[in-house]
SELUM-446620 format. One line per field, with one value per residue (C-alpha): residue in one letter; x, y, z. Coordinates in nm, 3 decimals, m for minus. Layout:
residues N
resn <- (A | ...)
xx <- (X | ...)
yy <- (Y | ...)
zz <- (Z | ...)
end
This chain:
residues 190
resn <- (X | X | X | X | X | X | X | X | X | X | X | X | X | X | X | X | X | X | X | X | X | X | X | X | X | X | X | X | X | X | X | X | X | X | X | X | X | X | X | X | X | X | X | X | X | X | X | X | X | X | X | X | X | X | X | X | X | X | X | X | X | X | X | X | X | X | X | X | X | X | X | X | X | X | X | X | X | X | X | X | X | X | X | X | X | X | X | X | X | X | X | X | X | X | X | X | X | X | X | X | X | X | X | X | X | X | X | X | X | X | X | X | X | X | X | X | X | X | X | X | X | X | X | X | X | X | X | X | X | X | X | X | X | X | X | X | X | X | X | X | X | X | X | X | X | X | X | X | X | X | X | X | X | X | X | X | X | X | X | X | X | X | X | X | X | X | X | X | X | X | X | X | X | X | X | X | X | X | X | X | X | X | X | X | X | X | X | X | X | X)
xx <- (3.188 | 3.141 | 2.781 | 2.823 | 2.454 | 2.177 | 2.431 | 2.588 | 2.555 | 2.502 | 2.622 | 2.389 | 2.649 | 2.637 | 2.279 | 2.262 | 2.519 | 2.325 | 1.989 | 2.165 | 2.311 | 1.981 | 1.801 | 1.911 | 1.790 | 1.476 | 1.281 | 0.947 | 0.942 | 0.694 | 0.475 | 0.715 | 1.039 | 0.896 | 0.816 | 1.159 | 1.301 | 1.088 | 1.218 | 1.571 | 1.546 | 1.401 | 1.084 | 0.808 | 0.508 | 0.124 | 0.086 | m0.271 | m0.078 | 0.049 | m0.205 | m0.303 | m0.372 | m0.655 | m0.731 | m0.787 | m1.177 | m1.128 | m1.238 | m0.953 | m0.840 | m0.698 | m0.489 | m0.801 | m0.995 | m0.700 | m0.708 | m1.083 | m1.039 | m0.760 | m0.929 | m1.237 | m0.997 | m0.805 | m1.142 | m1.233 | m0.892 | m0.915 | m1.268 | m1.167 | m0.814 | m0.581 | m0.334 | m0.279 | m0.094 | m0.332 | m0.249 | m0.443 | m0.332 | m0.439 | m0.549 | m0.208 | m0.141 | 0.109 | 0.117 | m0.087 | m0.084 | 0.008 | m0.038 | 0.120 | m0.075 | 0.125 | 0.219 | 0.145 | 0.412 | 0.659 | 0.648 | 0.310 | 0.383 | 0.480 | 0.187 | m0.060 | 0.080 | 0.103 | m0.254 | m0.385 | m0.165 | m0.304 | m0.667 | m0.613 | m0.392 | m0.671 | m0.967 | m1.104 | m1.077 | m0.751 | m0.984 | m1.160 | m0.831 | m0.704 | m1.027 | m0.915 | m0.540 | m0.532 | m0.404 | m0.600 | m0.787 | m0.735 | m0.505 | m0.286 | 0.071 | m0.031 | 0.143 | 0.470 | 0.396 | 0.484 | 0.802 | 0.622 | 0.392 | 0.066 | m0.104 | m0.346 | m0.526 | m0.790 | m0.742 | m0.734 | m1.028 | m1.074 | m1.213 | m1.449 | m1.590 | m1.842 | m1.841 | m1.467 | m1.196 | m0.976 | m0.745 | m0.753 | m0.710 | m0.473 | m0.467 | m0.243 | m0.160 | m0.427 | m0.613 | m0.751 | m1.097 | m0.964 | m0.780 | m1.097 | m1.319 | m1.091 | m1.056 | m1.424 | m1.451 | m1.205 | m1.357 | m1.703 | m1.630 | m1.487)
yy <- (1.135 | 1.463 | 1.552 | 1.601 | 1.676 | 1.453 | 1.178 | 1.153 | 0.784 | 0.776 | 0.455 | 0.343 | 0.453 | 0.816 | 0.809 | 0.691 | 0.950 | 1.215 | 1.092 | 1.082 | 1.422 | 1.570 | 1.406 | 1.633 | 1.965 | 2.139 | 2.194 | 2.196 | 1.863 | 1.795 | 1.484 | 1.297 | 1.414 | 1.340 | 0.969 | 0.955 | 1.081 | 0.811 | 0.525 | 0.626 | 0.636 | 0.327 | 0.460 | 0.412 | 0.460 | 0.492 | 0.891 | 1.040 | 1.359 | 1.219 | 1.271 | 0.964 | 1.004 | 0.830 | 0.965 | 1.329 | 1.308 | 1.169 | 0.794 | 0.560 | 0.192 | 0.007 | m0.287 | m0.488 | m0.374 | m0.489 | m0.817 | m0.856 | m0.781 | m1.032 | m1.316 | m1.289 | m1.283 | m1.581 | m1.772 | m1.717 | m1.808 | m2.127 | m2.210 | m2.169 | m2.364 | m2.076 | m1.968 | m1.571 | m1.279 | m1.035 | m0.665 | m0.387 | m0.015 | 0.262 | 0.616 | 0.717 | 0.409 | 0.278 | m0.105 | m0.205 | m0.578 | m0.836 | m1.215 | m1.470 | m1.790 | m2.114 | m2.186 | m1.837 | m1.743 | m1.493 | m1.296 | m1.182 | m1.047 | m0.686 | m0.722 | m0.759 | m0.462 | m0.243 | m0.343 | m0.227 | 0.097 | 0.175 | 0.125 | 0.386 | 0.603 | 0.645 | 0.543 | 0.278 | m0.090 | m0.176 | m0.382 | m0.046 | 0.130 | m0.164 | m0.114 | 0.265 | 0.160 | m0.005 | 0.112 | 0.378 | 0.466 | 0.759 | 0.612 | 0.415 | 0.412 | 0.477 | 0.168 | 0.343 | 0.622 | 0.623 | 0.423 | 0.130 | 0.088 | 0.120 | m0.206 | m0.225 | m0.557 | m0.691 | m0.757 | m0.401 | m0.268 | 0.066 | 0.058 | 0.327 | 0.431 | 0.684 | 0.773 | 0.834 | 0.593 | 0.497 | 0.247 | m0.059 | m0.410 | m0.581 | m0.961 | m1.153 | m1.528 | m1.649 | m1.549 | m1.212 | m1.328 | m1.533 | m1.232 | m0.996 | m1.265 | m1.301 | m0.903 | m0.859 | m1.110 | m0.896 | m0.573 | m0.707 | m0.782 | m0.432)
zz <- (1.317 | 1.138 | 0.981 | 0.628 | 0.527 | 0.419 | 0.319 | 0.656 | 0.800 | 1.182 | 1.361 | 1.613 | 1.907 | 1.757 | 1.763 | 2.098 | 2.226 | 2.056 | 2.236 | 2.566 | 2.533 | 2.423 | 2.726 | 2.995 | 2.795 | 2.878 | 2.519 | 2.377 | 2.168 | 1.906 | 1.968 | 1.729 | 1.914 | 2.252 | 2.128 | 1.978 | 2.327 | 2.495 | 2.270 | 2.310 | 2.694 | 2.712 | 2.858 | 2.605 | 2.786 | 2.682 | 2.657 | 2.600 | 2.505 | 2.187 | 1.912 | 1.707 | 1.326 | 1.230 | 0.883 | 0.947 | 0.934 | 0.567 | 0.468 | 0.487 | 0.426 | 0.722 | 0.747 | 0.873 | 0.559 | 0.351 | 0.525 | 0.480 | 0.105 | 0.078 | 0.264 | 0.038 | m0.279 | m0.165 | m0.101 | m0.460 | m0.586 | m0.397 | m0.534 | m0.880 | m0.823 | m0.922 | m0.669 | m0.689 | m0.602 | m0.422 | m0.314 | m0.157 | m0.167 | 0.028 | m0.123 | m0.173 | m0.381 | m0.097 | m0.042 | 0.271 | 0.240 | m0.006 | m0.021 | m0.247 | m0.226 | m0.208 | m0.585 | m0.721 | m0.973 | m0.825 | m1.148 | m1.052 | m0.732 | m0.883 | m1.135 | m0.874 | m0.669 | m0.977 | m1.095 | m0.737 | m0.777 | m1.133 | m1.029 | m0.751 | m0.960 | m1.214 | m0.987 | m1.238 | m1.274 | m1.478 | m1.721 | m1.823 | m1.869 | m2.093 | m2.322 | m2.384 | m2.402 | m2.724 | m3.039 | m3.196 | m2.841 | m2.630 | m2.403 | m2.617 | m2.481 | m2.096 | m2.004 | m2.073 | m1.823 | m1.469 | m1.540 | m1.674 | m1.359 | m1.533 | m1.588 | m1.861 | m1.801 | m1.606 | m1.219 | m1.054 | m0.888 | m0.691 | m0.327 | m0.233 | 0.104 | 0.162 | m0.205 | m0.202 | m0.344 | m0.066 | m0.204 | m0.456 | m0.509 | m0.742 | m0.842 | m1.094 | m1.151 | m1.373 | m1.696 | m1.715 | m1.648 | m1.350 | m1.201 | m1.251 | m1.075 | m0.765 | m0.766 | m0.780 | m0.502 | m0.276 | m0.360 | m0.273 | 0.064 | 0.147)
end
């Protein structure tokens, strides 16, 4: 196969052949390249020389944190008898975890994820953004920004650690009041 820029597709046999061809060369490899070489050679081992990125000294939100938030939110949703979609995003607005409770609407999956994203993107509760996004208010029309991803109704809450917003939780599947209550329960566990 010929390389034709970034659109080239490499079948696994070509990638494997390339990895074998490179395996005998003496070279200084970046940590990522060294790990890649180990994977292709079938010799993946614990290597203390490879750096582990753990937030670069900044406050972060982990998968365990997301699971804690979701568990508390699920418990609240169960208490009120309303199945929900619950999403947690990190500081970059990237999805860390999502749960669709049994019986929760599939149409609420994206809404929950987008509520979490919106809350992180603007570092405020979506309920508060909604108040300022009504006709004749300062953020009217904001819901049409960011490719329509901005949610302007209750259920998204930022998550903070050490004074910095490190993520957000988004909940959808009930009324605005129910979504907000479940999101608050999740955020309260963080």
